[in-house]
KOLGU-4560 file (N, C-alpha, C; in nm, 3 decimals, padded with zeros to 5 digits):
<recs>
<n_xx: 00.084 n_yy: -00.112 n_zz: -00.006 ca_xx: -00.003 ca_yy: -00.004 ca_zz: 00.002 c_xx: 00.090 c_yy: 00.119 c_zz: 00.001 mol: A seq: 1 type: MET>
<n_xx: 00.193 n_yy: 00.133 n_zz: 00.079 ca_xx: 00.281 ca_yy: 00.239 ca_zz: 00.098 c_xx: 00.346 c_yy: 00.261 c_zz: -00.040 mol: A seq: 2 type: PHE>
<n_xx: 00.390 n_yy: 00.158 n_zz: -00.111 ca_xx: 00.459 ca_yy: 00.171 ca_zz: -00.242 c_xx: 00.365 c_yy: 00.239 c_zz: -00.343 mol: A seq: 3 type: TYR>
<n_xx: 00.240 n_yy: 00.204 n_zz: -00.340 ca_xx: 00.144 ca_yy: 00.247 ca_zz: -00.433 c_xx: 00.115 c_yy: 00.399 c_zz: -00.413 mol: A seq: 4 type: ARG>
<n_xx: 00.106 n_yy: 00.439 n_zz: -00.287 ca_xx: 00.076 ca_yy: 00.585 ca_zz: -00.259 c_xx: 00.206 c_yy: 00.661 c_zz: -00.297 mol: A seq: 5 type: LEU>
<n_xx: 00.327 n_yy: 00.614 n_zz: -00.268 ca_xx: 00.442 ca_yy: 00.680 ca_zz: -00.306 c_xx: 00.453 c_yy: 00.701 c_zz: -00.460 mol: A seq: 6 type: THR>
<n_xx: 00.427 n_yy: 00.594 n_zz: -00.544 ca_xx: 00.422 ca_yy: 00.595 ca_zz: -00.685 c_xx: 00.329 c_yy: 00.693 c_zz: -00.729 mol: A seq: 7 type: LEU>
<n_xx: 00.205 n_yy: 00.701 n_zz: -00.677 ca_xx: 00.100 ca_yy: 00.786 ca_zz: -00.718 c_xx: 00.147 c_yy: 00.935 c_zz: -00.691 mol: A seq: 8 type: THR>
<n_xx: 00.204 n_yy: 00.969 n_zz: -00.574 ca_xx: 00.251 ca_yy: 01.095 ca_zz: -00.547 c_xx: 00.364 c_yy: 01.147 c_zz: -00.641 mol: A seq: 9 type: THR>
<n_xx: 00.462 n_yy: 01.060 n_zz: -00.670 ca_xx: 00.561 ca_yy: 01.094 ca_zz: -00.762 c_xx: 00.517 c_yy: 01.111 c_zz: -00.902 mol: A seq: 10 type: ILE>
<n_xx: 00.422 n_yy: 01.035 n_zz: -00.947 ca_xx: 00.365 ca_yy: 01.042 ca_zz: -01.076 c_xx: 00.289 c_yy: 01.179 c_zz: -01.086 mol: A seq: 11 type: ALA>
<n_xx: 00.211 n_yy: 01.206 n_zz: -00.995 ca_xx: 00.132 ca_yy: 01.328 ca_zz: -00.986 c_xx: 00.217 c_yy: 01.454 c_zz: -00.991 mol: A seq: 12 type: THR>
<n_xx: 00.335 n_yy: 01.449 n_zz: -00.916 ca_xx: 00.419 ca_yy: 01.564 ca_zz: -00.905 c_xx: 00.499 c_yy: 01.586 c_zz: -01.041 mol: A seq: 13 type: ALA>
<n_xx: 00.529 n_yy: 01.473 n_zz: -01.103 ca_xx: 00.592 ca_yy: 01.483 ca_zz: -01.236 c_xx: 00.503 c_yy: 01.540 c_zz: -01.341 mol: A seq: 14 type: MET>
<n_xx: 00.375 n_yy: 01.499 n_zz: -01.339 ca_xx: 00.269 ca_yy: 01.545 ca_zz: -01.433 c_xx: 00.246 c_yy: 01.695 c_zz: -01.421 mol: A seq: 15 type: MET>
<n_xx: 00.235 n_yy: 01.741 n_zz: -01.296 ca_xx: 00.214 ca_yy: 01.885 ca_zz: -01.264 c_xx: 00.338 c_yy: 01.966 c_zz: -01.301 mol: A seq: 16 type: LEU>
<n_xx: 00.450 n_yy: 01.924 n_zz: -01.276 ca_xx: 00.572 ca_yy: 01.994 ca_zz: -01.321 c_xx: 00.579 c_yy: 02.001 c_zz: -01.472 mol: A seq: 17 type: THR>
<n_xx: 00.544 n_yy: 01.897 n_zz: -01.546 ca_xx: 00.552 ca_yy: 01.904 ca_zz: -01.687 c_xx: 00.445 c_yy: 01.999 c_zz: -01.751 mol: A seq: 18 type: GLY>
<n_xx: 00.341 n_yy: 02.019 n_zz: -01.671 ca_xx: 00.226 ca_yy: 02.115 ca_zz: -01.728 c_xx: 00.269 c_yy: 02.257 c_zz: -01.713 mol: A seq: 19 type: CYS>
<n_xx: 00.357 n_yy: 02.288 n_zz: -01.614 ca_xx: 00.389 ca_yy: 02.422 ca_zz: -01.586 c_xx: 00.466 c_yy: 02.490 c_zz: -01.714 mol: A seq: 20 type: ALA>
<n_xx: 00.416 n_yy: 02.610 n_zz: -01.742 ca_xx: 00.475 ca_yy: 02.676 ca_zz: -01.848 c_xx: 00.615 c_yy: 02.748 c_zz: -01.812 mol: A seq: 21 type: GLN>
<n_xx: 00.701 n_yy: 02.706 n_zz: -01.899 ca_xx: 00.850 ca_yy: 02.764 ca_zz: -01.869 c_xx: 00.874 c_yy: 02.884 c_zz: -01.959 mol: A seq: 22 type: HIS>
<n_xx: 00.963 n_yy: 02.981 n_zz: -01.904 ca_xx: 00.988 ca_yy: 03.088 ca_zz: -01.991 c_xx: 01.054 c_yy: 03.051 c_zz: -02.123 mol: A seq: 23 type: PRO>
<n_xx: 01.034 n_yy: 03.131 n_zz: -02.223 ca_xx: 01.099 ca_yy: 03.103 ca_zz: -02.350 c_xx: 01.244 c_yy: 03.107 c_zz: -02.333 mol: A seq: 24 type: GLN>
<n_xx: 01.316 n_yy: 03.042 n_zz: -02.425 ca_xx: 01.466 ca_yy: 03.038 ca_zz: -02.429 c_xx: 01.504 c_yy: 03.188 c_zz: -02.443 mol: A seq: 25 type: ASP>
<n_xx: 01.591 n_yy: 03.231 n_zz: -02.355 ca_xx: 01.647 ca_yy: 03.376 ca_zz: -02.369 c_xx: 01.792 c_yy: 03.360 c_zz: -02.428 mol: A seq: 26 type: ILE>
<n_xx: 01.811 n_yy: 03.445 n_zz: -02.539 ca_xx: 01.940 ca_yy: 03.440 ca_zz: -02.593 c_xx: 02.039 c_yy: 03.494 c_zz: -02.498 mol: A seq: 27 type: PRO>
<n_xx: 02.154 n_yy: 03.428 n_zz: -02.471 ca_xx: 02.252 ca_yy: 03.460 ca_zz: -02.374 c_xx: 02.320 c_yy: 03.591 c_zz: -02.398 mol: A seq: 28 type: ALA>
<n_xx: 02.320 n_yy: 03.639 n_zz: -02.520 ca_xx: 02.401 ca_yy: 03.762 ca_zz: -02.540 c_xx: 02.309 c_yy: 03.880 c_zz: -02.574 mol: A seq: 29 type: ASP>
<n_xx: 02.174 n_yy: 03.860 n_zz: -02.573 ca_xx: 02.084 ca_yy: 03.963 ca_zz: -02.612 c_xx: 02.095 c_yy: 04.094 c_zz: -02.524 mol: A seq: 30 type: GLN>
<n_xx: 02.122 n_yy: 04.074 n_zz: -02.403 ca_xx: 02.139 ca_yy: 04.194 ca_zz: -02.312 c_xx: 02.280 c_yy: 04.196 c_zz: -02.245 mol: A seq: 31 type: TYR>
<n_xx: 02.374 n_yy: 04.137 n_zz: -02.331 ca_xx: 02.512 ca_yy: 04.137 ca_zz: -02.267 c_xx: 02.602 c_yy: 04.259 c_zz: -02.306 mol: A seq: 32 type: ALA>
<n_xx: 02.542 n_yy: 04.333 n_zz: -02.411 ca_xx: 02.621 ca_yy: 04.447 ca_zz: -02.446 c_xx: 02.530 c_yy: 04.550 c_zz: -02.495 mol: A seq: 33 type: SER>
<n_xx: 02.573 n_yy: 04.672 n_zz: -02.465 ca_xx: 02.491 ca_yy: 04.789 ca_zz: -02.513 c_xx: 02.549 c_yy: 04.913 c_zz: -02.431 mol: A seq: 34 type: GLY>
<n_xx: 02.518 n_yy: 05.030 n_zz: -02.481 ca_xx: 02.566 ca_yy: 05.158 ca_zz: -02.425 c_xx: 02.523 c_yy: 05.190 c_zz: -02.277 mol: A seq: 35 type: PRO>
<n_xx: 02.403 n_yy: 05.136 n_zz: -02.245 ca_xx: 02.358 ca_yy: 05.178 ca_zz: -02.109 c_xx: 02.325 c_yy: 05.044 c_zz: -02.032 mol: A seq: 36 type: THR>
<n_xx: 02.305 n_yy: 05.065 n_zz: -01.894 ca_xx: 02.279 ca_yy: 04.954 ca_zz: -01.817 c_xx: 02.164 c_yy: 04.967 c_zz: -01.717 mol: A seq: 37 type: GLN>
<n_xx: 02.089 n_yy: 04.853 n_zz: -01.705 ca_xx: 01.978 ca_yy: 04.855 ca_zz: -01.610 c_xx: 02.004 c_yy: 04.744 c_zz: -01.515 mol: A seq: 38 type: ILE>
<n_xx: 02.015 n_yy: 04.778 n_zz: -01.384 ca_xx: 02.037 ca_yy: 04.663 ca_zz: -01.277 c_xx: 01.910 c_yy: 04.631 c_zz: -01.215 mol: A seq: 39 type: ASN>
<n_xx: 01.859 n_yy: 04.509 n_zz: -01.240 ca_xx: 01.733 ca_yy: 04.461 ca_zz: -01.187 c_xx: 01.765 c_yy: 04.370 c_zz: -01.077 mol: A seq: 40 type: VAL>
<n_xx: 01.692 n_yy: 04.391 n_zz: -00.960 ca_xx: 01.714 ca_yy: 04.308 ca_zz: -00.837 c_xx: 01.576 c_yy: 04.260 c_zz: -00.791 mol: A seq: 41 type: SER>
<n_xx: 01.576 n_yy: 04.128 n_zz: -00.746 ca_xx: 01.464 ca_yy: 04.069 ca_zz: -00.675 c_xx: 01.484 c_yy: 04.079 c_zz: -00.525 mol: A seq: 42 type: HIS>
<n_xx: 01.419 n_yy: 04.174 n_zz: -00.465 ca_xx: 01.418 ca_yy: 04.195 ca_zz: -00.312 c_xx: 01.332 c_yy: 04.107 c_zz: -00.252 mol: A seq: 43 type: ILE>
<n_xx: 01.387 n_yy: 04.026 n_zz: -00.152 ca_xx: 01.299 ca_yy: 03.935 ca_zz: -00.084 c_xx: 01.236 c_yy: 04.011 c_zz: 00.040 mol: A seq: 44 type: VAL>
<n_xx: 01.094 n_yy: 03.995 n_zz: 00.047 ca_xx: 01.022 ca_yy: 04.051 ca_zz: 00.154 c_xx: 00.949 c_yy: 03.931 c_zz: 00.236 mol: A seq: 45 type: THR>
<n_xx: 00.876 n_yy: 03.975 n_zz: 00.342 ca_xx: 00.810 ca_yy: 03.886 ca_zz: 00.428 c_xx: 00.696 c_yy: 03.822 c_zz: 00.343 mol: A seq: 46 type: LYS>
<n_xx: 00.642 n_yy: 03.903 n_zz: 00.251 ca_xx: 00.517 ca_yy: 03.859 ca_zz: 00.170 c_xx: 00.547 c_yy: 03.791 c_zz: 00.047 mol: A seq: 47 type: THR>
<n_xx: 00.682 n_yy: 03.772 n_zz: 00.013 ca_xx: 00.733 ca_yy: 03.709 ca_zz: -00.105 c_xx: 00.707 c_yy: 03.567 c_zz: -00.099 mol: A seq: 48 type: ASP>
<n_xx: 00.653 n_yy: 03.501 n_zz: -00.201 ca_xx: 00.620 ca_yy: 03.352 ca_zz: -00.191 c_xx: 00.744 c_yy: 03.265 c_zz: -00.234 mol: A seq: 49 type: ASP>
<n_xx: 00.848 n_yy: 03.332 n_zz: -00.278 ca_xx: 00.972 ca_yy: 03.265 ca_zz: -00.325 c_xx: 00.972 c_yy: 03.234 c_zz: -00.465 mol: A seq: 50 type: GLY>
<n_xx: 00.870 n_yy: 03.282 n_zz: -00.546 ca_xx: 00.872 ca_yy: 03.241 ca_zz: -00.686 c_xx: 00.978 c_yy: 03.323 c_zz: -00.765 mol: A seq: 51 type: SER>
<n_xx: 01.028 n_yy: 03.261 n_zz: -00.864 ca_xx: 01.119 ca_yy: 03.328 ca_zz: -00.950 c_xx: 01.043 c_yy: 03.417 c_zz: -01.046 mol: A seq: 52 type: ALA>
<n_xx: 01.097 n_yy: 03.532 n_zz: -01.087 ca_xx: 01.035 ca_yy: 03.619 ca_zz: -01.169 c_xx: 01.108 c_yy: 03.632 c_zz: -01.306 mol: A seq: 53 type: VAL>
<n_xx: 01.035 n_yy: 03.618 n_zz: -01.411 ca_xx: 01.099 ca_yy: 03.653 ca_zz: -01.543 c_xx: 01.094 c_yy: 03.794 c_zz: -01.575 mol: A seq: 54 type: VAL>
<n_xx: 01.208 n_yy: 03.849 n_zz: -01.596 ca_xx: 01.208 ca_yy: 03.999 ca_zz: -01.620 c_xx: 01.200 c_yy: 04.020 c_zz: -01.768 mol: A seq: 55 type: VAL>
<n_xx: 01.116 n_yy: 04.117 n_zz: -01.804 ca_xx: 01.109 ca_yy: 04.160 ca_zz: -01.952 c_xx: 01.149 c_yy: 04.300 c_zz: -01.964 mol: A seq: 56 type: THR>
<n_xx: 01.209 n_yy: 04.326 n_zz: -02.084 ca_xx: 01.246 ca_yy: 04.470 ca_zz: -02.118 c_xx: 01.178 c_yy: 04.496 c_zz: -02.251 mol: A seq: 57 type: VAL>
<n_xx: 01.093 n_yy: 04.591 n_zz: -02.257 ca_xx: 01.014 ca_yy: 04.625 ca_zz: -02.370 c_xx: 00.944 c_yy: 04.512 c_zz: -02.436 mol: A seq: 58 type: ASP>
<n_xx: 00.887 n_yy: 04.417 n_zz: -02.342 ca_xx: 00.802 ca_yy: 04.313 ca_zz: -02.377 c_xx: 00.875 c_yy: 04.175 c_zz: -02.414 mol: A seq: 59 type: GLY>
<n_xx: 01.014 n_yy: 04.184 n_zz: -02.409 ca_xx: 01.093 ca_yy: 04.069 ca_zz: -02.444 c_xx: 01.164 c_yy: 04.022 c_zz: -02.325 mol: A seq: 60 type: ARG>
<n_xx: 01.159 n_yy: 03.877 n_zz: -02.305 ca_xx: 01.212 ca_yy: 03.821 ca_zz: -02.197 c_xx: 01.371 c_yy: 03.847 c_zz: -02.192 mol: A seq: 61 type: ASP>
<n_xx: 01.409 n_yy: 03.890 n_zz: -02.072 ca_xx: 01.545 ca_yy: 03.930 ca_zz: -02.045 c_xx: 01.622 c_yy: 03.849 c_zz: -01.950 mol: A seq: 62 type: ALA>
<n_xx: 01.561 n_yy: 03.774 n_zz: -01.860 ca_xx: 01.624 ca_yy: 03.684 ca_zz: -01.763 c_xx: 01.533 c_yy: 03.640 c_zz: -01.658 mol: A seq: 63 type: GLY>
<n_xx: 01.572 n_yy: 03.557 n_zz: -01.581 ca_xx: 01.491 ca_yy: 03.500 ca_zz: -01.472 c_xx: 01.572 c_yy: 03.525 c_zz: -01.344 mol: A seq: 64 type: VAL>
<n_xx: 01.494 n_yy: 03.578 n_zz: -01.243 ca_xx: 01.562 ca_yy: 03.609 ca_zz: -01.109 c_xx: 01.496 c_yy: 03.537 c_zz: -01.002 mol: A seq: 65 type: LEU>
<n_xx: 01.568 n_yy: 03.464 n_zz: -00.925 ca_xx: 01.522 ca_yy: 03.403 ca_zz: -00.789 c_xx: 01.524 c_yy: 03.518 c_zz: -00.687 mol: A seq: 66 type: ASP>
<n_xx: 01.477 n_yy: 03.487 n_zz: -00.574 ca_xx: 01.495 ca_yy: 03.582 ca_zz: -00.450 c_xx: 01.633 c_yy: 03.616 c_zz: -00.426 mol: A seq: 67 type: GLY>
<n_xx: 01.670 n_yy: 03.742 n_zz: -00.408 ca_xx: 01.794 ca_yy: 03.791 ca_zz: -00.368 c_xx: 01.887 c_yy: 03.810 c_zz: -00.490 mol: A seq: 68 type: GLY>
<n_xx: 01.847 n_yy: 03.754 n_zz: -00.607 ca_xx: 01.939 ca_yy: 03.772 ca_zz: -00.719 c_xx: 01.925 c_yy: 03.911 c_zz: -00.795 mol: A seq: 69 type: GLU>
<n_xx: 02.026 n_yy: 03.942 n_zz: -00.877 ca_xx: 02.011 ca_yy: 04.056 ca_zz: -00.958 c_xx: 02.078 c_yy: 04.039 c_zz: -01.097 mol: A seq: 70 type: HIS>
<n_xx: 02.035 n_yy: 04.116 n_zz: -01.193 ca_xx: 02.086 ca_yy: 04.096 ca_zz: -01.329 c_xx: 02.124 c_yy: 04.230 c_zz: -01.382 mol: A seq: 71 type: ALA>
<n_xx: 02.240 n_yy: 04.240 n_zz: -01.456 ca_xx: 02.280 ca_yy: 04.368 ca_zz: -01.513 c_xx: 02.248 c_yy: 04.351 c_zz: -01.664 mol: A seq: 72 type: LEU>
<n_xx: 02.152 n_yy: 04.439 n_zz: -01.715 ca_xx: 02.105 ca_yy: 04.423 ca_zz: -01.852 c_xx: 02.166 c_yy: 04.541 c_zz: -01.923 mol: A seq: 73 type: LEU>
<n_xx: 02.217 n_yy: 04.520 n_zz: -02.049 ca_xx: 02.269 ca_yy: 04.622 ca_zz: -02.125 c_xx: 02.171 c_yy: 04.652 c_zz: -02.246 mol: A seq: 74 type: HIS>
<n_xx: 02.128 n_yy: 04.779 n_zz: -02.262 ca_xx: 02.028 ca_yy: 04.818 ca_zz: -02.359 c_xx: 02.070 c_yy: 04.947 c_zz: -02.422 mol: A seq: 75 type: VAL>
<n_xx: 02.012 n_yy: 04.980 n_zz: -02.533 ca_xx: 02.037 ca_yy: 05.108 ca_zz: -02.598 c_xx: 01.987 c_yy: 05.224 c_zz: -02.512 mol: A seq: 76 type: PRO>
<n_xx: 02.045 n_yy: 05.341 n_zz: -02.530 ca_xx: 01.998 ca_yy: 05.463 ca_zz: -02.459 c_xx: 01.850 c_yy: 05.497 c_zz: -02.493 mol: A seq: 77 type: SER>
<n_xx: 01.771 n_yy: 05.544 n_zz: -02.402 ca_xx: 01.652 ca_yy: 05.586 ca_zz: -02.417 c_xx: 01.547 c_yy: 05.534 c_zz: -02.319 mol: A seq: 78 type: GLY>
<n_xx: 01.419 n_yy: 05.542 n_zz: -02.357 ca_xx: 01.305 ca_yy: 05.497 ca_zz: -02.285 c_xx: 01.278 c_yy: 05.349 c_zz: -02.300 mol: A seq: 79 type: GLU>
<n_xx: 01.259 n_yy: 05.279 n_zz: -02.186 ca_xx: 01.232 ca_yy: 05.134 ca_zz: -02.184 c_xx: 01.123 c_yy: 05.104 c_zz: -02.078 mol: A seq: 80 type: HIS>
<n_xx: 01.054 n_yy: 04.983 n_zz: -02.096 ca_xx: 00.958 ca_yy: 04.938 ca_zz: -01.995 c_xx: 01.022 c_yy: 04.815 c_zz: -01.937 mol: A seq: 81 type: LYS>
<n_xx: 01.042 n_yy: 04.815 n_zz: -01.805 ca_xx: 01.094 ca_yy: 04.694 ca_zz: -01.731 c_xx: 00.983 c_yy: 04.640 c_zz: -01.657 mol: A seq: 82 type: VAL>
<n_xx: 00.946 n_yy: 04.517 n_zz: -01.681 ca_xx: 00.835 ca_yy: 04.444 ca_zz: -01.622 c_xx: 00.867 c_yy: 04.295 c_zz: -01.611 mol: A seq: 83 type: GLY>
<n_xx: 00.761 n_yy: 04.224 n_zz: -01.597 ca_xx: 00.801 ca_yy: 04.072 ca_zz: -01.588 c_xx: 00.663 c_yy: 03.991 c_zz: -01.559 mol: A seq: 84 type: GLY>
<n_xx: 00.687 n_yy: 03.865 n_zz: -01.532 ca_xx: 00.580 ca_yy: 03.772 ca_zz: -01.498 c_xx: 00.635 c_yy: 03.657 c_zz: -01.421 mol: A seq: 85 type: TYR>
<n_xx: 00.544 n_yy: 03.594 n_zz: -01.350 ca_xx: 00.578 ca_yy: 03.463 ca_zz: -01.280 c_xx: 00.500 c_yy: 03.357 c_zz: -01.340 mol: A seq: 86 type: VAL>
<n_xx: 00.571 n_yy: 03.253 n_zz: -01.389 ca_xx: 00.506 ca_yy: 03.133 ca_zz: -01.445 c_xx: 00.426 c_yy: 03.063 c_zz: -01.340 mol: A seq: 87 type: PRO>
<n_xx: 00.303 n_yy: 03.010 n_zz: -01.374 ca_xx: 00.228 ca_yy: 02.943 ca_zz: -01.278 c_xx: 00.186 c_yy: 02.810 c_zz: -01.347 mol: A seq: 88 type: THR>
<n_xx: 00.116 n_yy: 02.720 n_zz: -01.270 ca_xx: 00.058 ca_yy: 02.607 ca_zz: -01.340 c_xx: -00.055 c_yy: 02.635 c_zz: -01.434 mol: A seq: 89 type: LEU>
<n_xx: -00.130 n_yy: 02.741 n_zz: -01.420 ca_xx: -00.246 ca_yy: 02.781 ca_zz: -01.492 c_xx: -00.210 c_yy: 02.891 c_zz: -01.596 mol: A seq: 90 type: LEU>
<n_xx: -00.081 n_yy: 02.923 n_zz: -01.611 ca_xx: -00.049 ca_yy: 03.032 ca_zz: -01.702 c_xx: 00.067 c_yy: 03.114 c_zz: -01.648 mol: A seq: 91 type: GLY>
<n_xx: 00.042 n_yy: 03.243 n_zz: -01.632 ca_xx: 00.141 ca_yy: 03.342 ca_zz: -01.576 c_xx: 00.068 c_yy: 03.455 c_zz: -01.517 mol: A seq: 92 type: ARG>
<n_xx: 00.131 n_yy: 03.494 n_zz: -01.410 ca_xx: 00.093 ca_yy: 03.628 ca_zz: -01.338 c_xx: 00.176 c_yy: 03.740 c_zz: -01.393 mol: A seq: 93 type: VAL>
<n_xx: 00.122 n_yy: 03.849 n_zz: -01.451 ca_xx: 00.198 ca_yy: 03.951 ca_zz: -01.517 c_xx: 00.204 c_yy: 04.064 c_zz: -01.412 mol: A seq: 94 type: THR>
<n_xx: 00.330 n_yy: 04.119 n_zz: -01.398 ca_xx: 00.363 ca_yy: 04.220 ca_zz: -01.307 c_xx: 00.386 c_yy: 04.350 c_zz: -01.399 mol: A seq: 95 type: ILE>
<n_xx: 00.314 n_yy: 04.454 n_zz: -01.377 ca_xx: 00.307 ca_yy: 04.567 ca_zz: -01.462 c_xx: 00.454 c_yy: 04.629 c_zz: -01.475 mol: A seq: 96 type: PRO>
<n_xx: 00.487 n_yy: 04.677 n_zz: -01.593 ca_xx: 00.608 ca_yy: 04.744 ca_zz: -01.616 c_xx: 00.626 c_yy: 04.877 c_zz: -01.559 mol: A seq: 97 type: ALA>
<n_xx: 00.749 n_yy: 04.914 n_zz: -01.528 ca_xx: 00.782 ca_yy: 05.044 ca_zz: -01.486 c_xx: 00.865 c_yy: 05.126 c_zz: -01.596 mol: A seq: 98 type: VAL>
<n_xx: 00.833 n_yy: 05.240 n_zz: -01.630 ca_xx: 00.901 ca_yy: 05.318 ca_zz: -01.735 c_xx: 01.035 c_yy: 05.370 c_zz: -01.682 mol: A seq: 99 type: ASP>
<n_xx: 01.142 n_yy: 05.347 n_zz: -01.748 ca_xx: 01.274 ca_yy: 05.403 ca_zz: -01.714 c_xx: 01.330 c_yy: 05.465 c_zz: -01.842 mol: A seq: 100 type: VAL>
<n_xx: 01.416 n_yy: 05.560 n_zz: -01.813 ca_xx: 01.494 ca_yy: 05.619 ca_zz: -01.918 c_xx: 01.653 c_yy: 05.600 c_zz: -01.887 mol: A seq: 101 type: THR>
<n_xx: 01.726 n_yy: 05.532 n_zz: -01.978 ca_xx: 01.858 ca_yy: 05.510 ca_zz: -01.958 c_xx: 01.941 c_yy: 05.611 c_zz: -02.024 mol: A seq: 102 type: THR>
<n_xx: 02.067 n_yy: 05.633 n_zz: -01.960 ca_xx: 02.168 ca_yy: 05.725 ca_zz: -02.024 c_xx: 02.309 c_yy: 05.663 c_zz: -01.993 mol: A seq: 103 type: SER>
<n_xx: 02.400 n_yy: 05.703 n_zz: -02.074 ca_xx: 02.532 ca_yy: 05.655 ca_zz: -02.053 c_xx: 02.607 c_yy: 05.703 c_zz: -01.931 mol: A seq: 104 type: GLN>
<n_xx: 02.554 n_yy: 05.802 n_zz: -01.869 ca_xx: 02.612 ca_yy: 05.855 ca_zz: -01.747 c_xx: 02.594 c_yy: 05.775 c_zz: -01.619 mol: A seq: 105 type: ASN>
<n_xx: 02.480 n_yy: 05.694 n_zz: -01.616 ca_xx: 02.443 ca_yy: 05.631 ca_zz: -01.501 c_xx: 02.390 c_yy: 05.486 c_zz: -01.524 mol: A seq: 106 type: LYS>
<n_xx: 02.392 n_yy: 05.406 n_zz: -01.417 ca_xx: 02.329 ca_yy: 05.275 ca_zz: -01.419 c_xx: 02.182 c_yy: 05.288 c_zz: -01.363 mol: A seq: 107 type: VAL>
<n_xx: 02.089 n_yy: 05.258 n_zz: -01.431 ca_xx: 01.950 ca_yy: 05.267 ca_zz: -01.379 c_xx: 01.917 c_yy: 05.137 c_zz: -01.300 mol: A seq: 108 type: THR>
<n_xx: 01.863 n_yy: 05.164 n_zz: -01.183 ca_xx: 01.841 ca_yy: 05.056 ca_zz: -01.084 c_xx: 01.683 c_yy: 05.029 c_zz: -01.066 mol: A seq: 109 type: THR>
<n_xx: 01.647 n_yy: 04.908 n_zz: -01.090 ca_xx: 01.507 ca_yy: 04.869 ca_zz: -01.088 c_xx: 01.494 c_yy: 04.758 c_zz: -00.973 mol: A seq: 110 type: VAL>
<n_xx: 01.397 n_yy: 04.760 n_zz: -00.894 ca_xx: 01.382 ca_yy: 04.656 ca_zz: -00.790 c_xx: 01.247 c_yy: 04.586 c_zz: -00.812 mol: A seq: 111 type: ALA>
<n_xx: 01.247 n_yy: 04.459 n_zz: -00.805 ca_xx: 01.116 ca_yy: 04.388 ca_zz: -00.797 c_xx: 01.093 c_yy: 04.333 c_zz: -00.658 mol: A seq: 112 type: TYR>
<n_xx: 00.974 n_yy: 04.369 n_zz: -00.595 ca_xx: 00.951 ca_yy: 04.319 ca_zz: -00.460 c_xx: 00.797 c_yy: 04.304 c_zz: -00.451 mol: A seq: 113 type: SER>
<n_xx: 00.758 n_yy: 04.223 n_zz: -00.344 ca_xx: 00.620 ca_yy: 04.207 ca_zz: -00.315 c_xx: 00.595 c_yy: 04.280 c_zz: -00.178 mol: A seq: 114 type: VAL>
<n_xx: 00.502 n_yy: 04.371 n_zz: -00.185 ca_xx: 00.459 ca_yy: 04.443 ca_zz: -00.057 c_xx: 00.311 c_yy: 04.451 c_zz: -00.047 mol: A seq: 115 type: ALA>
<n_xx: 00.262 n_yy: 04.402 n_zz: 00.070 ca_xx: 00.121 ca_yy: 04.400 ca_zz: 00.094 c_xx: 00.051 c_yy: 04.317 c_zz: -00.013 mol: A seq: 116 type: ARG>
<n_xx: 00.118 n_yy: 04.202 n_zz: -00.045 ca_xx: 00.065 ca_yy: 04.105 ca_zz: -00.128 c_xx: 00.051 c_yy: 04.155 c_zz: -00.277 mol: A seq: 117 type: ASP>
<n_xx: 00.108 n_yy: 04.260 n_zz: -00.310 ca_xx: 00.117 ca_yy: 04.305 ca_zz: -00.447 c_xx: 00.263 c_yy: 04.319 c_zz: -00.501 mol: A seq: 118 type: LYS>
<n_xx: 00.272 n_yy: 04.253 n_zz: -00.607 ca_xx: 00.416 ca_yy: 04.256 ca_zz: -00.673 c_xx: 00.421 c_yy: 04.376 c_zz: -00.761 mol: A seq: 119 type: ALA>
<n_xx: 00.553 n_yy: 04.426 n_zz: -00.763 ca_xx: 00.573 ca_yy: 04.553 ca_zz: -00.841 c_xx: 00.720 c_yy: 04.575 c_zz: -00.879 mol: A seq: 120 type: ALA>
<n_xx: 00.744 n_yy: 04.628 n_zz: -00.987 ca_xx: 00.876 ca_yy: 04.684 ca_zz: -01.025 c_xx: 00.875 c_yy: 04.827 c_zz: -01.000 mol: A seq: 121 type: PHE>
<n_xx: 00.986 n_yy: 04.873 n_zz: -00.937 ca_xx: 00.998 ca_yy: 05.015 ca_zz: -00.910 c_xx: 01.140 c_yy: 05.058 c_zz: -00.943 mol: A seq: 122 type: THR>
<n_xx: 01.148 n_yy: 05.175 n_zz: -00.988 ca_xx: 01.287 ca_yy: 05.241 ca_zz: -01.013 c_xx: 01.326 c_yy: 05.301 c_zz: -00.887 mol: A seq: 123 type: GLN>
<n_xx: 01.445 n_yy: 05.274 n_zz: -00.847 ca_xx: 01.505 ca_yy: 05.319 ca_zz: -00.712 c_xx: 01.628 c_yy: 05.400 c_zz: -00.744 mol: A seq: 124 type: VAL>
<n_xx: 01.656 n_yy: 05.498 n_zz: -00.657 ca_xx: 01.787 ca_yy: 05.560 ca_zz: -00.664 c_xx: 01.904 c_yy: 05.480 c_zz: -00.626 mol: A seq: 125 type: ALA>
<n_xx: 01.877 n_yy: 05.391 n_zz: -00.525 ca_xx: 01.988 ca_yy: 05.302 ca_zz: -00.478 c_xx: 01.917 c_yy: 05.184 c_zz: -00.407 mol: A seq: 126 type: ARG>
<n_xx: 01.972 n_yy: 05.075 n_zz: -00.421 ca_xx: 01.909 ca_yy: 04.943 ca_zz: -00.348 c_xx: 01.944 c_yy: 04.963 c_zz: -00.198 mol: A seq: 127 type: LEU>
<n_xx: 01.845 n_yy: 04.920 n_zz: -00.123 ca_xx: 01.866 ca_yy: 04.915 ca_zz: 00.023 c_xx: 01.975 c_yy: 04.816 c_zz: 00.061 mol: A seq: 128 type: PRO>
<n_xx: 02.038 n_yy: 04.845 n_zz: 00.177 ca_xx: 02.132 ca_yy: 04.748 ca_zz: 00.224 c_xx: 02.264 c_yy: 04.776 c_zz: 00.177 mol: A seq: 129 type: GLY>
</recs>
């Protein structure tokens, strides 16, 4: 009986994992070079459920961030929308984008965090800590 329950549990877990939508393949060098930089960080908060977030720049997948991670994205100078989504078993939860303007003189810093059960991207002057 124990073996049957274990097999059923493992089979169910594998089926549910296979049903989850995974982010599209992200070209490794797409955001590796460019005249300006956006530093995107996933800030862990008490209300964060630990989900990885897929960061998008101008609607295109730019990378995946787990809690506490950050990514340095190189983009052309000008206006951009930095947003993202969290893949779920039923599709994905979209996090609204924040508008940023990049220039060669500075690194633009964007933070993803969950506050009061609401996920958001915000442009910050400097990351806390």
